[in-house]
A tleap script that builds the chain and sets N, CA, C and O, in Angstrom:
source leaprc.protein.ff14SB
mol = sequence {
  NMET SER LYS GLU VAL SER ILE VAL ALA VAL
  ALA HIE PRO ALA PRO GLY LYS LEU GLU ARG
  PHE LYS GLU VAL VAL ALA ALA ALA ILE GLU
  TRP ILE ARG ASP ASN GLU PRO GLY THR LEU
  GLN PHE GLU VAL TYR GLU GLU THR GLY LYS
  ASP ALA GLU ASP VAL LYS ILE SER MET PHE
  GLU ARG TYR ALA SER GLN GLU ALA LEU ASP
  ALA HIE GLU GLN SER ASP SER TYR LYS LYS
  PHE PHE GLU SER VAL MET ALA GLU GLU LEU
  LEU ALA GLY VAL PRO GLN ILE THR ARG GLY
  THR TYR ALA CYS GLY PHE ARG CARG
}
set mol.1.N position { -63.390 -216.115 -80.175 }
set mol.1.CA position { -64.414 -215.382 -80.903 }
set mol.1.C position { -65.246 -216.361 -81.731 }
set mol.1.O position { -64.697 -217.167 -82.483 }
set mol.2.N position { -66.530 -216.292 -81.595 }
set mol.2.CA position { -67.428 -217.179 -82.342 }
set mol.2.C position { -67.582 -216.696 -83.775 }
set mol.2.O position { -67.514 -215.499 -84.054 }
set mol.3.N position { -67.789 -217.641 -84.674 }
set mol.3.CA position { -68.050 -217.308 -86.074 }
set mol.3.C position { -69.498 -216.882 -86.253 }
set mol.3.O position { -70.397 -217.323 -85.538 }
set mol.4.N position { -69.692 -216.003 -87.238 }
set mol.4.CA position { -71.057 -215.662 -87.616 }
set mol.4.C position { -71.733 -216.893 -88.205 }
set mol.4.O position { -71.084 -217.748 -88.806 }
set mol.5.N position { -73.040 -216.968 -88.023 }
set mol.5.CA position { -73.845 -218.062 -88.558 }
set mol.5.C position { -74.937 -217.455 -89.428 }
set mol.5.O position { -75.551 -216.452 -89.064 }
set mol.6.N position { -75.170 -218.067 -90.571 }
set mol.6.CA position { -76.214 -217.587 -91.483 }
set mol.6.C position { -77.231 -218.677 -91.757 }
set mol.6.O position { -76.918 -219.866 -91.718 }
set mol.7.N position { -78.439 -218.255 -92.031 }
set mol.7.CA position { -79.521 -219.171 -92.398 }
set mol.7.C position { -80.186 -218.628 -93.656 }
set mol.7.O position { -80.408 -217.424 -93.789 }
set mol.8.N position { -80.495 -219.520 -94.561 }
set mol.8.CA position { -81.352 -219.196 -95.695 }
set mol.8.C position { -82.552 -220.123 -95.588 }
set mol.8.O position { -82.402 -221.345 -95.596 }
set mol.9.N position { -83.732 -219.547 -95.489 }
set mol.9.CA position { -84.969 -220.324 -95.403 }
set mol.9.C position { -85.831 -219.983 -96.613 }
set mol.9.O position { -86.016 -218.812 -96.945 }
set mol.10.N position { -86.349 -221.006 -97.261 }
set mol.10.CA position { -87.213 -220.816 -98.424 }
set mol.10.C position { -88.572 -221.422 -98.100 }
set mol.10.O position { -88.669 -222.599 -97.752 }
set mol.11.N position { -89.614 -220.614 -98.217 }
set mol.11.CA position { -90.964 -221.053 -97.877 }
set mol.11.C position { -91.922 -220.713 -99.015 }
set mol.11.O position { -91.713 -219.756 -99.760 }
set mol.12.N position { -92.958 -221.505 -99.129 }
set mol.12.CA position { -94.014 -221.269 -100.113 }
set mol.12.C position { -95.308 -220.987 -99.349 }
set mol.12.O position { -95.868 -221.892 -98.730 }
set mol.13.N position { -95.786 -219.743 -99.386 }
set mol.13.CA position { -97.046 -219.438 -98.713 }
set mol.13.C position { -98.198 -220.252 -99.302 }
set mol.13.O position { -98.231 -220.534 -100.500 }
set mol.14.N position { -99.127 -220.618 -98.445 }
set mol.14.CA position { -100.320 -221.334 -98.901 }
set mol.14.C position { -101.140 -220.405 -99.799 }
set mol.14.O position { -101.082 -219.185 -99.645 }
set mol.15.N position { -101.898 -220.972 -100.730 }
set mol.15.CA position { -102.734 -220.147 -101.615 }
set mol.15.C position { -103.616 -219.188 -100.807 }
set mol.15.O position { -104.292 -219.587 -99.858 }
set mol.16.N position { -103.589 -217.933 -101.204 }
set mol.16.CA position { -104.397 -216.919 -100.546 }
set mol.16.C position { -103.838 -216.406 -99.232 }
set mol.16.O position { -104.474 -215.576 -98.583 }
set mol.17.N position { -102.664 -216.878 -98.819 }
set mol.17.CA position { -102.122 -216.519 -97.509 }
set mol.17.C position { -100.866 -215.651 -97.576 }
set mol.17.O position { -100.269 -215.358 -96.541 }
set mol.18.N position { -100.459 -215.240 -98.765 }
set mol.18.CA position { -99.213 -214.485 -98.916 }
set mol.18.C position { -99.196 -213.217 -98.077 }
set mol.18.O position { -98.247 -212.991 -97.326 }
set mol.19.N position { -100.217 -212.394 -98.190 }
set mol.19.CA position { -100.218 -211.114 -97.473 }
set mol.19.C position { -100.196 -211.321 -95.966 }
set mol.19.O position { -99.487 -210.609 -95.254 }
set mol.20.N position { -100.952 -212.274 -95.479 }
set mol.20.CA position { -100.954 -212.547 -94.035 }
set mol.20.C position { -99.589 -213.072 -93.593 }
set mol.20.O position { -99.095 -212.692 -92.531 }
set mol.21.N position { -98.977 -213.940 -94.397 }
set mol.21.CA position { -97.646 -214.451 -94.068 }
set mol.21.C position { -96.656 -213.288 -93.971 }
set mol.21.O position { -95.855 -213.234 -93.037 }
set mol.22.N position { -96.706 -212.370 -94.918 }
set mol.22.CA position { -95.791 -211.225 -94.891 }
set mol.22.C position { -96.045 -210.340 -93.667 }
set mol.22.O position { -95.098 -209.791 -93.103 }
set mol.23.N position { -97.296 -210.193 -93.252 }
set mol.23.CA position { -97.610 -209.425 -92.043 }
set mol.23.C position { -96.981 -210.064 -90.810 }
set mol.23.O position { -96.381 -209.379 -89.982 }
set mol.24.N position { -97.124 -211.380 -90.698 }
set mol.24.CA position { -96.576 -212.103 -89.547 }
set mol.24.C position { -95.052 -212.012 -89.541 }
set mol.24.O position { -94.445 -211.801 -88.491 }
set mol.25.N position { -94.436 -212.171 -90.706 }
set mol.25.CA position { -92.976 -212.069 -90.810 }
set mol.25.C position { -92.514 -210.655 -90.459 }
set mol.25.O position { -91.544 -210.491 -89.719 }
set mol.26.N position { -93.192 -209.638 -90.977 }
set mol.26.CA position { -92.803 -208.250 -90.702 }
set mol.26.C position { -92.872 -207.933 -89.210 }
set mol.26.O position { -91.995 -207.251 -88.680 }
set mol.27.N position { -93.903 -208.422 -88.535 }
set mol.27.CA position { -94.024 -208.202 -87.092 }
set mol.27.C position { -92.890 -208.899 -86.347 }
set mol.27.O position { -92.332 -208.346 -85.399 }
set mol.28.N position { -92.553 -210.106 -86.773 }
set mol.28.CA position { -91.456 -210.839 -86.142 }
set mol.28.C position { -90.133 -210.109 -86.352 }
set mol.28.O position { -89.334 -209.991 -85.423 }
set mol.29.N position { -89.901 -209.622 -87.561 }
set mol.29.CA position { -88.652 -208.917 -87.858 }
set mol.29.C position { -88.532 -207.646 -87.021 }
set mol.29.O position { -87.450 -207.325 -86.529 }
set mol.30.N position { -89.625 -206.934 -86.860 }
set mol.30.CA position { -89.599 -205.717 -86.041 }
set mol.30.C position { -89.176 -206.050 -84.615 }
set mol.30.O position { -88.345 -205.355 -84.030 }
set mol.31.N position { -89.747 -207.110 -84.060 }
set mol.31.CA position { -89.391 -207.522 -82.700 }
set mol.31.C position { -87.923 -207.938 -82.639 }
set mol.31.O position { -87.208 -207.551 -81.715 }
set mol.32.N position { -87.473 -208.715 -83.607 }
set mol.32.CA position { -86.080 -209.174 -83.642 }
set mol.32.C position { -85.133 -207.979 -83.706 }
set mol.32.O position { -84.155 -207.919 -82.961 }
set mol.33.N position { -85.421 -207.029 -84.594 }
set mol.33.CA position { -84.576 -205.837 -84.736 }
set mol.33.C position { -84.443 -205.086 -83.411 }
set mol.33.O position { -83.359 -204.616 -83.066 }
set mol.34.N position { -85.535 -204.975 -82.681 }
set mol.34.CA position { -85.544 -204.190 -81.451 }
set mol.34.C position { -85.042 -204.937 -80.222 }
set mol.34.O position { -84.693 -204.308 -79.223 }
set mol.35.N position { -84.999 -206.273 -80.274 }
set mol.35.CA position { -84.710 -207.050 -79.065 }
set mol.35.C position { -83.570 -208.050 -79.169 }
set mol.35.O position { -83.175 -208.626 -78.156 }
set mol.36.N position { -83.034 -208.272 -80.347 }
set mol.36.CA position { -81.973 -209.270 -80.508 }
set mol.36.C position { -80.735 -208.630 -81.139 }
set mol.36.O position { -80.571 -208.669 -82.358 }
set mol.37.N position { -79.864 -208.042 -80.317 }
set mol.37.CA position { -78.671 -207.401 -80.874 }
set mol.37.C position { -77.726 -208.379 -81.580 }
set mol.37.O position { -76.915 -207.960 -82.405 }
set mol.38.N position { -77.819 -209.651 -81.271 }
set mol.38.CA position { -76.983 -210.658 -81.927 }
set mol.38.C position { -77.478 -211.058 -83.303 }
set mol.38.O position { -76.786 -211.766 -84.034 }
set mol.39.N position { -78.679 -210.605 -83.662 }
set mol.39.CA position { -79.175 -210.817 -85.023 }
set mol.39.C position { -78.698 -209.627 -85.842 }
set mol.39.O position { -79.167 -208.504 -85.657 }
set mol.40.N position { -77.763 -209.884 -86.747 }
set mol.40.CA position { -77.108 -208.824 -87.501 }
set mol.40.C position { -77.865 -208.426 -88.759 }
set mol.40.O position { -77.780 -207.285 -89.213 }
set mol.41.N position { -78.600 -209.371 -89.313 }
set mol.41.CA position { -79.281 -209.115 -90.586 }
set mol.41.C position { -80.457 -210.075 -90.704 }
set mol.41.O position { -80.366 -211.241 -90.321 }
set mol.42.N position { -81.557 -209.568 -91.236 }
set mol.42.CA position { -82.734 -210.402 -91.485 }
set mol.42.C position { -83.459 -209.767 -92.661 }
set mol.42.O position { -84.063 -208.704 -92.524 }
set mol.43.N position { -83.399 -210.415 -93.808 }
set mol.43.CA position { -84.010 -209.872 -95.016 }
set mol.43.C position { -84.936 -210.901 -95.639 }
set mol.43.O position { -84.693 -212.106 -95.573 }
set mol.44.N position { -86.003 -210.399 -96.247 }
set mol.44.CA position { -86.998 -211.263 -96.875 }
set mol.44.C position { -87.129 -210.857 -98.341 }
set mol.44.O position { -87.227 -209.676 -98.672 }
set mol.45.N position { -87.127 -211.866 -99.204 }
set mol.45.CA position { -87.251 -211.643 -100.647 }
set mol.45.C position { -88.447 -212.434 -101.160 }
set mol.45.O position { -88.684 -213.566 -100.737 }
set mol.46.N position { -89.188 -211.834 -102.066 }
set mol.46.CA position { -90.381 -212.465 -102.639 }
set mol.46.C position { -90.150 -212.711 -104.124 }
set mol.46.O position { -89.750 -211.806 -104.858 }
set mol.47.N position { -90.403 -213.922 -104.554 }
set mol.47.CA position { -90.255 -214.277 -105.967 }
set mol.47.C position { -91.569 -214.849 -106.470 }
set mol.47.O position { -92.075 -215.835 -105.934 }
set mol.48.N position { -92.117 -214.223 -107.502 }
set mol.48.CA position { -93.371 -214.687 -108.083 }
set mol.48.C position { -93.077 -215.556 -109.292 }
set mol.48.O position { -92.250 -215.212 -110.136 }
set mol.49.N position { -93.761 -216.680 -109.363 }
set mol.49.CA position { -93.590 -217.602 -110.480 }
set mol.49.C position { -94.509 -217.254 -111.632 }
set mol.49.O position { -94.755 -216.084 -111.923 }
set mol.50.N position { -95.006 -218.278 -112.275 }
set mol.50.CA position { -95.821 -218.100 -113.480 }
set mol.50.C position { -97.170 -217.450 -113.213 }
set mol.50.O position { -97.727 -216.788 -114.089 }
set mol.51.N position { -97.695 -217.634 -112.011 }
set mol.51.CA position { -98.958 -216.973 -111.673 }
set mol.51.C position { -98.863 -216.401 -110.264 }
set mol.51.O position { -97.912 -216.686 -109.536 }
set mol.52.N position { -99.838 -215.606 -109.886 }
set mol.52.CA position { -99.804 -214.891 -108.612 }
set mol.52.C position { -99.747 -215.814 -107.404 }
set mol.52.O position { -99.231 -215.418 -106.359 }
set mol.53.N position { -100.259 -217.020 -107.517 }
set mol.53.CA position { -100.253 -217.959 -106.395 }
set mol.53.C position { -98.944 -218.739 -106.290 }
set mol.53.O position { -98.704 -219.405 -105.283 }
set mol.54.N position { -98.106 -218.666 -107.303 }
set mol.54.CA position { -96.830 -219.384 -107.319 }
set mol.54.C position { -95.750 -218.453 -106.780 }
set mol.54.O position { -95.001 -217.844 -107.544 }
set mol.55.N position { -95.678 -218.349 -105.454 }
set mol.55.CA position { -94.770 -217.413 -104.807 }
set mol.55.C position { -93.803 -218.172 -103.907 }
set mol.55.O position { -94.172 -219.129 -103.227 }
set mol.56.N position { -92.564 -217.718 -103.923 }
set mol.56.CA position { -91.539 -218.273 -103.044 }
set mol.56.C position { -91.000 -217.118 -102.208 }
set mol.56.O position { -90.696 -216.047 -102.734 }
set mol.57.N position { -90.885 -217.342 -100.920 }
set mol.57.CA position { -90.312 -216.366 -100.006 }
set mol.57.C position { -88.974 -216.913 -99.530 }
set mol.57.O position { -88.895 -218.021 -98.999 }
set mol.58.N position { -87.925 -216.124 -99.727 }
set mol.58.CA position { -86.595 -216.493 -99.239 }
set mol.58.C position { -86.225 -215.533 -98.120 }
set mol.58.O position { -86.356 -214.317 -98.259 }
set mol.59.N position { -85.762 -216.092 -97.014 }
set mol.59.CA position { -85.358 -215.284 -95.872 }
set mol.59.C position { -83.881 -215.519 -95.610 }
set mol.59.O position { -83.431 -216.659 -95.491 }
set mol.60.N position { -83.133 -214.432 -95.520 }
set mol.60.CA position { -81.717 -214.509 -95.209 }
set mol.60.C position { -81.511 -213.937 -93.819 }
set mol.60.O position { -81.893 -212.802 -93.537 }
set mol.61.N position { -80.901 -214.737 -92.956 }
set mol.61.CA position { -80.672 -214.333 -91.576 }
set mol.61.C position { -79.185 -214.465 -91.266 }
set mol.61.O position { -78.541 -215.426 -91.687 }
set mol.62.N position { -78.639 -213.493 -90.526 }
set mol.62.CA position { -77.226 -213.529 -90.154 }
set mol.62.C position { -77.109 -213.221 -88.666 }
set mol.62.O position { -77.652 -212.231 -88.176 }
set mol.63.N position { -76.392 -214.085 -87.960 }
set mol.63.CA position { -76.249 -213.977 -86.513 }
set mol.63.C position { -74.784 -213.814 -86.138 }
set mol.63.O position { -73.906 -214.350 -86.814 }
set mol.64.N position { -74.515 -213.078 -85.068 }
set mol.64.CA position { -73.147 -212.813 -84.629 }
set mol.64.C position { -72.422 -214.088 -84.213 }
set mol.64.O position { -71.198 -214.167 -84.310 }
set mol.65.N position { -73.171 -215.084 -83.753 }
set mol.65.CA position { -72.564 -216.319 -83.252 }
set mol.65.C position { -73.632 -217.402 -83.147 }
set mol.65.O position { -74.824 -217.138 -83.305 }
set mol.66.N position { -73.187 -218.606 -82.883 }
set mol.66.CA position { -74.135 -219.695 -82.637 }
set mol.66.C position { -74.977 -219.382 -81.405 }
set mol.66.O position { -76.160 -219.719 -81.352 }
set mol.67.N position { -74.363 -218.735 -80.412 }
set mol.67.CA position { -75.092 -218.365 -79.198 }
set mol.67.C position { -76.227 -217.387 -79.517 }
set mol.67.O position { -77.312 -217.480 -78.944 }
set mol.68.N position { -75.972 -216.459 -80.426 }
set mol.68.CA position { -77.019 -215.504 -80.826 }
set mol.68.C position { -78.153 -216.219 -81.551 }
set mol.68.O position { -79.324 -215.904 -81.341 }
set mol.69.N position { -77.807 -217.178 -82.403 }
set mol.69.CA position { -78.838 -217.963 -83.091 }
set mol.69.C position { -79.636 -218.785 -82.087 }
set mol.69.O position { -80.861 -218.866 -82.176 }
set mol.70.N position { -78.936 -219.396 -81.127 }
set mol.70.CA position { -79.632 -220.177 -80.097 }
set mol.70.C position { -80.613 -219.301 -79.324 }
set mol.70.O position { -81.745 -219.712 -79.066 }
set mol.71.N position { -80.181 -218.092 -78.954 }
set mol.71.CA position { -81.062 -217.169 -78.226 }
set mol.71.C position { -82.276 -216.811 -79.074 }
set mol.71.O position { -83.395 -216.736 -78.566 }
set mol.72.N position { -82.054 -216.592 -80.360 }
set mol.72.CA position { -83.152 -216.287 -81.284 }
set mol.72.C position { -84.163 -217.434 -81.310 }
set mol.72.O position { -85.367 -217.217 -81.177 }
set mol.73.N position { -83.658 -218.650 -81.483 }
set mol.73.CA position { -84.543 -219.811 -81.616 }
set mol.73.C position { -85.230 -220.198 -80.312 }
set mol.73.O position { -86.212 -220.941 -80.328 }
set mol.74.N position { -84.727 -219.704 -79.182 }
set mol.74.CA position { -85.342 -220.011 -77.890 }
set mol.74.C position { -86.257 -218.894 -77.390 }
set mol.74.O position { -86.861 -219.010 -76.324 }
set mol.75.N position { -86.356 -217.819 -78.160 }
set mol.75.CA position { -87.161 -216.676 -77.717 }
set mol.75.C position { -88.657 -216.966 -77.820 }
set mol.75.O position { -89.096 -217.782 -78.631 }
set mol.76.N position { -89.420 -216.284 -76.988 }
set mol.76.CA position { -90.879 -216.407 -77.048 }
set mol.76.C position { -91.413 -215.908 -78.386 }
set mol.76.O position { -92.395 -216.441 -78.903 }
set mol.77.N position { -90.770 -214.888 -78.946 }
set mol.77.CA position { -91.197 -214.346 -80.236 }
set mol.77.C position { -91.066 -215.390 -81.341 }
set mol.77.O position { -91.948 -215.509 -82.192 }
set mol.78.N position { -89.981 -216.134 -81.331 }
set mol.78.CA position { -89.747 -217.197 -82.320 }
set mol.78.C position { -90.849 -218.256 -82.223 }
set mol.78.O position { -91.416 -218.684 -83.228 }
set mol.79.N position { -91.131 -218.661 -80.991 }
set mol.79.CA position { -92.174 -219.668 -80.769 }
set mol.79.C position { -93.544 -219.142 -81.207 }
set mol.79.O position { -94.324 -219.862 -81.832 }
set mol.80.N position { -93.826 -217.884 -80.874 }
set mol.80.CA position { -95.108 -217.275 -81.248 }
set mol.80.C position { -95.245 -217.193 -82.767 }
set mol.80.O position { -96.322 -217.443 -83.308 }
set mol.81.N position { -94.152 -216.840 -83.460 }
set mol.81.CA position { -94.168 -216.768 -84.920 }
set mol.81.C position { -94.586 -218.108 -85.509 }
set mol.81.O position { -95.494 -218.169 -86.337 }
set mol.82.N position { -93.921 -219.185 -85.081 }
set mol.82.CA position { -94.236 -220.490 -85.652 }
set mol.82.C position { -95.619 -220.989 -85.240 }
set mol.82.O position { -96.283 -221.682 -86.011 }
set mol.83.N position { -96.055 -220.643 -84.037 }
set mol.83.CA position { -97.417 -221.000 -83.627 }
set mol.83.C position { -98.441 -220.325 -84.541 }
set mol.83.O position { -99.416 -220.957 -84.948 }
set mol.84.N position { -98.229 -219.059 -84.865 }
set mol.84.CA position { -99.140 -218.336 -85.762 }
set mol.84.C position { -99.134 -218.937 -87.158 }
set mol.84.O position { -100.189 -219.142 -87.759 }
set mol.85.N position { -97.942 -219.217 -87.670 }
set mol.85.CA position { -97.818 -219.795 -89.014 }
set mol.85.C position { -98.556 -221.124 -89.089 }
set mol.85.O position { -99.249 -221.397 -90.069 }
set mol.86.N position { -98.409 -221.948 -88.064 }
set mol.86.CA position { -99.058 -223.264 -88.068 }
set mol.86.C position { -100.569 -223.135 -87.849 }
set mol.86.O position { -101.354 -223.747 -88.573 }
set mol.87.N position { -100.975 -222.345 -86.857 }
set mol.87.CA position { -102.398 -222.218 -86.535 }
set mol.87.C position { -103.195 -221.637 -87.701 }
set mol.87.O position { -104.336 -222.033 -87.938 }
set mol.88.N position { -102.591 -220.698 -88.427 }
set mol.88.CA position { -103.283 -220.056 -89.542 }
set mol.88.C position { -103.019 -220.754 -90.875 }
set mol.88.O position { -103.503 -220.317 -91.920 }
set mol.89.N position { -102.250 -221.840 -90.830 }
set mol.89.CA position { -101.919 -222.619 -92.038 }
set mol.89.C position { -101.415 -221.707 -93.153 }
set mol.89.O position { -101.945 -221.708 -94.264 }
set mol.90.N position { -100.379 -220.929 -92.833 }
set mol.90.CA position { -99.867 -219.934 -93.764 }
set mol.90.C position { -98.915 -220.495 -94.814 }
set mol.90.O position { -98.655 -219.837 -95.822 }
set mol.91.N position { -98.394 -221.694 -94.595 }
set mol.91.CA position { -97.432 -222.263 -95.537 }
set mol.91.C position { -97.977 -223.486 -96.252 }
set mol.91.O position { -98.781 -224.247 -95.714 }
set mol.92.N position { -97.513 -223.648 -97.481 }
set mol.92.CA position { -97.804 -224.856 -98.270 }
set mol.92.C position { -96.561 -225.731 -98.176 }
set mol.92.O position { -95.627 -225.577 -98.963 }
set mol.93.N position { -96.550 -226.627 -97.235 }
set mol.93.CA position { -95.392 -227.501 -97.060 }
set mol.93.C position { -94.410 -226.964 -96.034 }
set mol.93.O position { -94.631 -225.928 -95.407 }
set mol.94.N position { -93.327 -227.699 -95.886 }
set mol.94.CA position { -92.297 -227.391 -94.898 }
set mol.94.C position { -91.224 -226.506 -95.540 }
set mol.94.O position { -90.771 -226.802 -96.646 }
set mol.95.N position { -90.811 -225.430 -94.869 }
set mol.95.CA position { -89.756 -224.592 -95.434 }
set mol.95.C position { -88.440 -225.368 -95.566 }
set mol.95.O position { -88.156 -226.270 -94.778 }
set mol.96.N position { -87.666 -225.009 -96.550 }
set mol.96.CA position { -86.325 -225.574 -96.718 }
set mol.96.C position { -85.363 -224.621 -96.016 }
set mol.96.O position { -85.334 -223.427 -96.317 }
set mol.97.N position { -84.579 -225.150 -95.083 }
set mol.97.CA position { -83.690 -224.311 -94.286 }
set mol.97.C position { -82.262 -224.830 -94.399 }
set mol.97.O position { -82.003 -226.018 -94.207 }
set mol.98.N position { -81.338 -223.923 -94.715 }
set mol.98.CA position { -79.921 -224.277 -94.757 }
set mol.98.C position { -79.162 -223.338 -93.830 }
set mol.98.O position { -79.506 -222.165 -93.684 }
set mol.99.N position { -78.116 -223.886 -93.205 }
set mol.99.CA position { -77.284 -223.103 -92.291 }
set mol.99.C position { -75.848 -223.140 -92.774 }
set mol.99.O position { -75.409 -224.115 -93.383 }
set mol.100.N position { -75.131 -222.081 -92.501 }
set mol.100.CA position { -73.732 -222.050 -92.889 }
set mol.100.C position { -73.018 -220.869 -92.266 }
set mol.100.O position { -73.569 -220.161 -91.423 }
set mol.101.N position { -71.788 -220.669 -92.692 }
set mol.101.CA position { -71.003 -219.532 -92.255 }
set mol.101.C position { -70.631 -218.705 -93.478 }
set mol.101.O position { -70.618 -219.204 -94.604 }
set mol.102.N position { -70.339 -217.467 -93.243 }
set mol.102.CA position { -70.029 -216.539 -94.325 }
set mol.102.C position { -68.808 -217.014 -95.104 }
set mol.102.O position { -67.799 -217.396 -94.512 }
set mol.103.N position { -68.898 -216.990 -96.419 }
set mol.103.CA position { -67.777 -217.374 -97.278 }
set mol.103.C position { -67.196 -216.148 -97.971 }
set mol.103.O position { -65.999 -215.889 -97.848 }
set mol.104.N position { -68.014 -215.388 -98.696 }
set mol.104.CA position { -67.529 -214.181 -99.356 }
set mol.104.C position { -68.705 -213.386 -99.901 }
set mol.104.O position { -69.828 -213.888 -99.948 }
set mol.105.N position { -68.456 -212.161 -100.309 }
set mol.105.CA position { -69.491 -211.320 -100.884 }
set mol.105.C position { -69.329 -209.878 -100.445 }
set mol.105.O position { -68.325 -209.519 -99.831 }
set mol.106.N position { -70.313 -209.055 -100.757 }
set mol.106.CA position { -70.290 -207.664 -100.318 }
set mol.106.C position { -71.709 -207.145 -100.198 }
set mol.106.O position { -72.663 -207.745 -100.692 }
set mol.107.N position { -71.817 -206.002 -99.521 }
set mol.107.CA position { -73.105 -205.335 -99.345 }
set mol.107.C position { -72.842 -203.841 -99.371 }
set mol.107.O position { -71.945 -203.365 -98.675 }
set mol.108.N position { -73.582 -203.109 -100.136 }
set mol.108.CA position { -73.426 -201.642 -100.202 }
set mol.108.C position { -74.545 -200.969 -99.448 }
set mol.108.O position { -74.595 -199.740 -99.385 }
savepdb mol mol.pdb
quit
């Protein structure tokens, strides 16, 4: 049995691009929910800093196995998402991405 794999990605939308970034992410999540049964969880959190342009987006992703994550990262939807993000210059800098396995916690 494969272990679950989790990813936490932190991104900073480019100035003026927050709403478009959220639209692109929401469309990707909808596709993932409907087409990737090995993706167990995908949540997005928005944190606003001192001003409206100082925004951080944190994405938490949970996969049933490394194989499920591999399938996710090899999908056409994944490639299309990143092509859109790059072509539209939606991010200010490179996202910080960490991977790991579940340690502890709960969800209600």
